[in-house]
mmCIF file of the C-alpha atoms, coordinates in Angstrom:
data_MODEL
# 
_entry.id   MODEL 
# 
loop_
_atom_site.group_PDB 
_atom_site.id 
_atom_site.type_symbol 
_atom_site.label_atom_id 
_atom_site.label_alt_id 
_atom_site.label_comp_id 
_atom_site.label_asym_id 
_atom_site.label_entity_id 
_atom_site.label_seq_id 
_atom_site.pdbx_PDB_ins_code 
_atom_site.Cartn_x 
_atom_site.Cartn_y 
_atom_site.Cartn_z 
_atom_site.occupancy 
_atom_site.B_iso_or_equiv 
_atom_site.pdbx_formal_charge 
_atom_site.auth_seq_id 
_atom_site.auth_comp_id 
_atom_site.auth_asym_id 
_atom_site.auth_atom_id 
_atom_site.pdbx_PDB_model_num 
ATOM 1   C CA . MET A 1 1   ? -248.620 82.342 -172.480 1.00 0.00 ? 1   MET A CA 1 
ATOM 2   C CA . ASN A 1 2   ? -249.243 84.846 -175.286 1.00 0.00 ? 2   ASN A CA 1 
ATOM 3   C CA . TRP A 1 3   ? -250.565 83.749 -178.646 1.00 0.00 ? 3   TRP A CA 1 
ATOM 4   C CA . THR A 1 4   ? -248.314 84.117 -181.669 1.00 0.00 ? 4   THR A CA 1 
ATOM 5   C CA . THR A 1 5   ? -249.386 85.512 -185.013 1.00 0.00 ? 5   THR A CA 1 
ATOM 6   C CA . GLU A 1 6   ? -249.072 82.022 -186.522 1.00 0.00 ? 6   GLU A CA 1 
ATOM 7   C CA . GLU A 1 7   ? -251.360 80.579 -183.859 1.00 0.00 ? 7   GLU A CA 1 
ATOM 8   C CA . ILE A 1 8   ? -253.989 83.275 -184.495 1.00 0.00 ? 8   ILE A CA 1 
ATOM 9   C CA . ARG A 1 9   ? -253.724 82.622 -188.257 1.00 0.00 ? 9   ARG A CA 1 
ATOM 10  C CA . TYR A 1 10  ? -254.115 78.878 -187.613 1.00 0.00 ? 10  TYR A CA 1 
ATOM 11  C CA . LEU A 1 11  ? -257.166 79.629 -185.463 1.00 0.00 ? 11  LEU A CA 1 
ATOM 12  C CA . GLU A 1 12  ? -258.727 81.675 -188.290 1.00 0.00 ? 12  GLU A CA 1 
ATOM 13  C CA . GLU A 1 13  ? -257.914 79.128 -191.001 1.00 0.00 ? 13  GLU A CA 1 
ATOM 14  C CA . HIS A 1 14  ? -259.158 76.124 -189.024 1.00 0.00 ? 14  HIS A CA 1 
ATOM 15  C CA . GLN A 1 15  ? -262.096 77.681 -187.178 1.00 0.00 ? 15  GLN A CA 1 
ATOM 16  C CA . GLY A 1 16  ? -264.579 75.227 -188.702 1.00 0.00 ? 16  GLY A CA 1 
ATOM 17  C CA . GLU A 1 17  ? -262.772 72.248 -187.156 1.00 0.00 ? 17  GLU A CA 1 
ATOM 18  C CA . GLY A 1 18  ? -263.955 73.156 -183.663 1.00 0.00 ? 18  GLY A CA 1 
ATOM 19  C CA . ALA A 1 19  ? -262.217 74.229 -180.475 1.00 0.00 ? 19  ALA A CA 1 
ATOM 20  C CA . MET A 1 20  ? -261.056 70.763 -179.435 1.00 0.00 ? 20  MET A CA 1 
ATOM 21  C CA . ALA A 1 21  ? -259.261 70.000 -182.716 1.00 0.00 ? 21  ALA A CA 1 
ATOM 22  C CA . ILE A 1 22  ? -257.577 73.412 -182.726 1.00 0.00 ? 22  ILE A CA 1 
ATOM 23  C CA . ALA A 1 23  ? -256.537 73.066 -179.084 1.00 0.00 ? 23  ALA A CA 1 
ATOM 24  C CA . GLU A 1 24  ? -254.940 69.691 -179.817 1.00 0.00 ? 24  GLU A CA 1 
ATOM 25  C CA . ALA A 1 25  ? -253.131 71.023 -182.879 1.00 0.00 ? 25  ALA A CA 1 
ATOM 26  C CA . LEU A 1 26  ? -251.751 74.066 -181.060 1.00 0.00 ? 26  LEU A CA 1 
ATOM 27  C CA . GLY A 1 27  ? -251.075 72.409 -177.725 1.00 0.00 ? 27  GLY A CA 1 
ATOM 28  C CA . ARG A 1 28  ? -253.480 74.781 -175.987 1.00 0.00 ? 28  ARG A CA 1 
ATOM 29  C CA . THR A 1 29  ? -256.482 74.205 -173.764 1.00 0.00 ? 29  THR A CA 1 
ATOM 30  C CA . VAL A 1 30  ? -259.958 74.291 -175.217 1.00 0.00 ? 30  VAL A CA 1 
ATOM 31  C CA . ILE A 1 31  ? -260.844 77.216 -172.963 1.00 0.00 ? 31  ILE A CA 1 
ATOM 32  C CA . SER A 1 32  ? -257.816 79.167 -174.185 1.00 0.00 ? 32  SER A CA 1 
ATOM 33  C CA . VAL A 1 33  ? -258.828 78.571 -177.800 1.00 0.00 ? 33  VAL A CA 1 
ATOM 34  C CA . GLN A 1 34  ? -262.404 79.631 -177.059 1.00 0.00 ? 34  GLN A CA 1 
ATOM 35  C CA . VAL A 1 35  ? -261.257 82.822 -175.325 1.00 0.00 ? 35  VAL A CA 1 
ATOM 36  C CA . GLN A 1 36  ? -258.979 83.795 -178.218 1.00 0.00 ? 36  GLN A CA 1 
ATOM 37  C CA . ALA A 1 37  ? -261.689 83.018 -180.753 1.00 0.00 ? 37  ALA A CA 1 
ATOM 38  C CA . CYS A 1 38  ? -264.126 85.209 -178.835 1.00 0.00 ? 38  CYS A CA 1 
ATOM 39  C CA . ARG A 1 39  ? -261.524 87.970 -178.580 1.00 0.00 ? 39  ARG A CA 1 
ATOM 40  C CA . TYR A 1 40  ? -261.020 87.968 -182.381 1.00 0.00 ? 40  TYR A CA 1 
ATOM 41  C CA . GLY A 1 41  ? -264.682 87.364 -183.267 1.00 0.00 ? 41  GLY A CA 1 
ATOM 42  C CA . ILE A 1 42  ? -264.014 83.921 -184.724 1.00 0.00 ? 42  ILE A CA 1 
ATOM 43  C CA . SER A 1 43  ? -266.800 81.323 -184.724 1.00 0.00 ? 43  SER A CA 1 
ATOM 44  C CA . LEU A 1 44  ? -265.719 77.860 -183.620 1.00 0.00 ? 44  LEU A CA 1 
ATOM 45  C CA . VAL A 1 45  ? -268.898 76.141 -184.762 1.00 0.00 ? 45  VAL A CA 1 
ATOM 46  C CA . PRO A 1 46  ? -267.763 73.006 -186.570 1.00 0.00 ? 46  PRO A CA 1 
ATOM 47  C CA . ARG A 1 47  ? -268.258 73.009 -190.342 1.00 0.00 ? 47  ARG A CA 1 
ATOM 48  C CA . TRP A 1 48  ? -268.048 70.304 -192.936 1.00 0.00 ? 48  TRP A CA 1 
ATOM 49  C CA . ARG A 1 49  ? -267.286 70.504 -196.644 1.00 0.00 ? 49  ARG A CA 1 
ATOM 50  C CA . CYS A 1 50  ? -269.383 68.314 -198.897 1.00 0.00 ? 50  CYS A CA 1 
ATOM 51  C CA . PRO A 1 51  ? -267.110 66.236 -201.147 1.00 0.00 ? 51  PRO A CA 1 
ATOM 52  C CA . LYS A 1 52  ? -269.764 66.152 -203.882 1.00 0.00 ? 52  LYS A CA 1 
ATOM 53  C CA . CYS A 1 53  ? -270.695 69.827 -204.289 1.00 0.00 ? 53  CYS A CA 1 
ATOM 54  C CA . GLY A 1 54  ? -267.992 71.546 -202.225 1.00 0.00 ? 54  GLY A CA 1 
ATOM 55  C CA . ALA A 1 55  ? -270.477 73.471 -200.093 1.00 0.00 ? 55  ALA A CA 1 
ATOM 56  C CA . VAL A 1 56  ? -269.565 74.238 -196.495 1.00 0.00 ? 56  VAL A CA 1 
ATOM 57  C CA . THR A 1 57  ? -272.293 73.355 -194.018 1.00 0.00 ? 57  THR A CA 1 
ATOM 58  C CA . ARG A 1 58  ? -272.781 73.538 -190.286 1.00 0.00 ? 58  ARG A CA 1 
ATOM 59  C CA . LYS A 1 59  ? -274.748 70.302 -190.292 1.00 0.00 ? 59  LYS A CA 1 
ATOM 60  C CA . PRO A 1 60  ? -272.752 67.076 -190.156 1.00 0.00 ? 60  PRO A CA 1 
ATOM 61  C CA . LEU A 1 61  ? -272.478 65.193 -193.434 1.00 0.00 ? 61  LEU A CA 1 
ATOM 62  C CA . SER A 1 62  ? -274.742 62.200 -193.960 1.00 0.00 ? 62  SER A CA 1 
ATOM 63  C CA . SER A 1 63  ? -273.357 59.039 -192.401 1.00 0.00 ? 63  SER A CA 1 
ATOM 64  C CA . ILE A 1 64  ? -274.798 57.047 -195.315 1.00 0.00 ? 64  ILE A CA 1 
ATOM 65  C CA . THR A 1 65  ? -273.617 59.066 -198.327 1.00 0.00 ? 65  THR A CA 1 
ATOM 66  C CA . GLY A 1 66  ? -270.942 61.261 -196.763 1.00 0.00 ? 66  GLY A CA 1 
ATOM 67  C CA . TRP A 1 67  ? -272.544 64.259 -198.523 1.00 0.00 ? 67  TRP A CA 1 
ATOM 68  C CA . CYS A 1 68  ? -274.381 67.368 -197.365 1.00 0.00 ? 68  CYS A CA 1 
ATOM 69  C CA . ALA A 1 69  ? -278.155 67.241 -196.837 1.00 0.00 ? 69  ALA A CA 1 
ATOM 70  C CA . ASN A 1 70  ? -278.921 68.791 -200.231 1.00 0.00 ? 70  ASN A CA 1 
ATOM 71  C CA . CYS A 1 71  ? -276.726 66.374 -202.183 1.00 0.00 ? 71  CYS A CA 1 
ATOM 72  C CA . THR A 1 72  ? -278.191 63.463 -200.226 1.00 0.00 ? 72  THR A CA 1 
ATOM 73  C CA . LYS A 1 73  ? -281.730 64.645 -201.018 1.00 0.00 ? 73  LYS A CA 1 
ATOM 74  C CA . GLU A 1 74  ? -280.847 65.066 -204.710 1.00 0.00 ? 74  GLU A CA 1 
ATOM 75  C CA . ALA A 1 75  ? -279.415 61.549 -204.834 1.00 0.00 ? 75  ALA A CA 1 
ATOM 76  C CA . ARG A 1 76  ? -282.536 60.159 -203.163 1.00 0.00 ? 76  ARG A CA 1 
ATOM 77  C CA . ARG A 1 77  ? -284.751 62.091 -205.583 1.00 0.00 ? 77  ARG A CA 1 
ATOM 78  C CA . ASP A 1 78  ? -282.774 60.665 -208.510 1.00 0.00 ? 78  ASP A CA 1 
ATOM 79  C CA . ARG A 1 79  ? -283.181 57.117 -207.165 1.00 0.00 ? 79  ARG A CA 1 
ATOM 80  C CA . ILE A 1 80  ? -286.929 57.642 -206.718 1.00 0.00 ? 80  ILE A CA 1 
ATOM 81  C CA . ALA A 1 81  ? -287.218 59.081 -210.242 1.00 0.00 ? 81  ALA A CA 1 
ATOM 82  C CA . GLU A 1 82  ? -285.460 55.999 -211.625 1.00 0.00 ? 82  GLU A CA 1 
ATOM 83  C CA . GLU A 1 83  ? -287.824 53.728 -209.687 1.00 0.00 ? 83  GLU A CA 1 
ATOM 84  C CA . VAL A 1 84  ? -290.796 55.662 -211.092 1.00 0.00 ? 84  VAL A CA 1 
ATOM 85  C CA . ARG A 1 85  ? -289.441 55.312 -214.651 1.00 0.00 ? 85  ARG A CA 1 
ATOM 86  C CA . GLU A 1 86  ? -289.048 51.573 -214.152 1.00 0.00 ? 86  GLU A CA 1 
ATOM 87  C CA . MET A 1 87  ? -292.576 51.281 -212.764 1.00 0.00 ? 87  MET A CA 1 
ATOM 88  C CA . GLU A 1 88  ? -294.001 53.326 -215.651 1.00 0.00 ? 88  GLU A CA 1 
ATOM 89  C CA . GLU A 1 89  ? -292.288 51.035 -218.137 1.00 0.00 ? 89  GLU A CA 1 
ATOM 90  C CA . GLU A 1 90  ? -293.659 47.992 -216.321 1.00 0.00 ? 90  GLU A CA 1 
ATOM 91  C CA . VAL A 1 91  ? -297.191 49.453 -216.434 1.00 0.00 ? 91  VAL A CA 1 
ATOM 92  C CA . ARG A 1 92  ? -296.850 50.272 -220.161 1.00 0.00 ? 92  ARG A CA 1 
ATOM 93  C CA . ARG A 1 93  ? -295.738 46.710 -220.887 1.00 0.00 ? 93  ARG A CA 1 
ATOM 94  C CA . ALA A 1 94  ? -298.606 45.262 -218.839 1.00 0.00 ? 94  ALA A CA 1 
ATOM 95  C CA . GLU A 1 95  ? -301.153 47.521 -220.576 1.00 0.00 ? 95  GLU A CA 1 
ATOM 96  C CA . ARG A 1 96  ? -299.769 46.608 -224.001 1.00 0.00 ? 96  ARG A CA 1 
ATOM 97  C CA . GLU A 1 97  ? -299.900 42.906 -223.138 1.00 0.00 ? 97  GLU A CA 1 
ATOM 98  C CA . ASN A 1 98  ? -303.470 43.251 -221.851 1.00 0.00 ? 98  ASN A CA 1 
ATOM 99  C CA . ARG A 1 99  ? -304.559 45.050 -225.055 1.00 0.00 ? 99  ARG A CA 1 
ATOM 100 C CA . GLU A 1 100 ? -302.958 42.359 -227.218 1.00 0.00 ? 100 GLU A CA 1 
ATOM 101 C CA . ARG A 1 101 ? -304.510 39.584 -225.141 1.00 0.00 ? 101 ARG A CA 1 
ATOM 102 C CA . GLN A 1 102 ? -307.918 41.267 -225.239 1.00 0.00 ? 102 GLN A CA 1 
ATOM 103 C CA . ALA A 1 103 ? -307.621 41.680 -229.031 1.00 0.00 ? 103 ALA A CA 1 
ATOM 104 C CA . LEU A 1 104 ? -306.926 37.954 -229.338 1.00 0.00 ? 104 LEU A CA 1 
ATOM 105 C CA . TYR A 1 105 ? -309.912 37.073 -227.150 1.00 0.00 ? 105 TYR A CA 1 
ATOM 106 C CA . SER A 1 106 ? -312.120 39.329 -229.285 1.00 0.00 ? 106 SER A CA 1 
ATOM 107 C CA . LYS A 1 107 ? -310.804 37.799 -232.485 1.00 0.00 ? 107 LYS A CA 1 
ATOM 108 C CA . LYS A 1 108 ? -311.327 34.306 -231.071 1.00 0.00 ? 108 LYS A CA 1 
ATOM 109 C CA . HIS A 1 109 ? -314.898 35.199 -230.106 1.00 0.00 ? 109 HIS A CA 1 
ATOM 110 C CA . ARG A 1 110 ? -315.606 36.590 -233.595 1.00 0.00 ? 110 ARG A CA 1 
ATOM 111 C CA . MET A 1 111 ? -314.147 33.487 -235.216 1.00 0.00 ? 111 MET A CA 1 
ATOM 112 C CA . LYS A 1 112 ? -316.296 31.234 -232.973 1.00 0.00 ? 112 LYS A CA 1 
ATOM 113 C CA . LYS A 1 113 ? -319.422 33.114 -233.962 1.00 0.00 ? 113 LYS A CA 1 
ATOM 114 C CA . LYS A 1 114 ? -318.451 32.910 -237.613 1.00 0.00 ? 114 LYS A CA 1 
ATOM 115 C CA . LEU A 1 115 ? -317.919 29.159 -237.322 1.00 0.00 ? 115 LEU A CA 1 
ATOM 116 C CA . GLU A 1 116 ? -321.236 28.722 -235.536 1.00 0.00 ? 116 GLU A CA 1 
ATOM 117 C CA . SER A 1 117 ? -323.020 30.745 -238.189 1.00 0.00 ? 117 SER A CA 1 
ATOM 118 C CA . MET A 1 118 ? -321.358 28.662 -240.920 1.00 0.00 ? 118 MET A CA 1 
ATOM 119 C CA . LYS A 1 119 ? -322.432 25.420 -239.229 1.00 0.00 ? 119 LYS A CA 1 
ATOM 120 C CA . SER A 1 120 ? -326.019 26.552 -238.897 1.00 0.00 ? 120 SER A CA 1 
ATOM 121 C CA . GLU A 1 121 ? -326.285 27.343 -242.633 1.00 0.00 ? 121 GLU A CA 1 
# 
């Protein structure tokens, strides 16, 4: 059975969906779709479009985020950066508290010495 112009157009427009999906949509065999694609120089390698950035990729989207690898890495980097900011704030607070505590200990020590010196007079 010959291929119609509409079927060839469909093959070109949906090439990234893979041979099996196109064959099902057109009611053709997978082999027939592959032969026609080869004849017209059309790649049937499946492609995915990232819903976050819109990029088309040949790698499947992340099963966790549903995004491409780059968007997933960026999101992970952002989460790590936020964790680092939180940790830095925690360290700053701990250092500030330690300085204040140490200042109080020093003041207490000075006051003790002063009292002792006053008692000995």
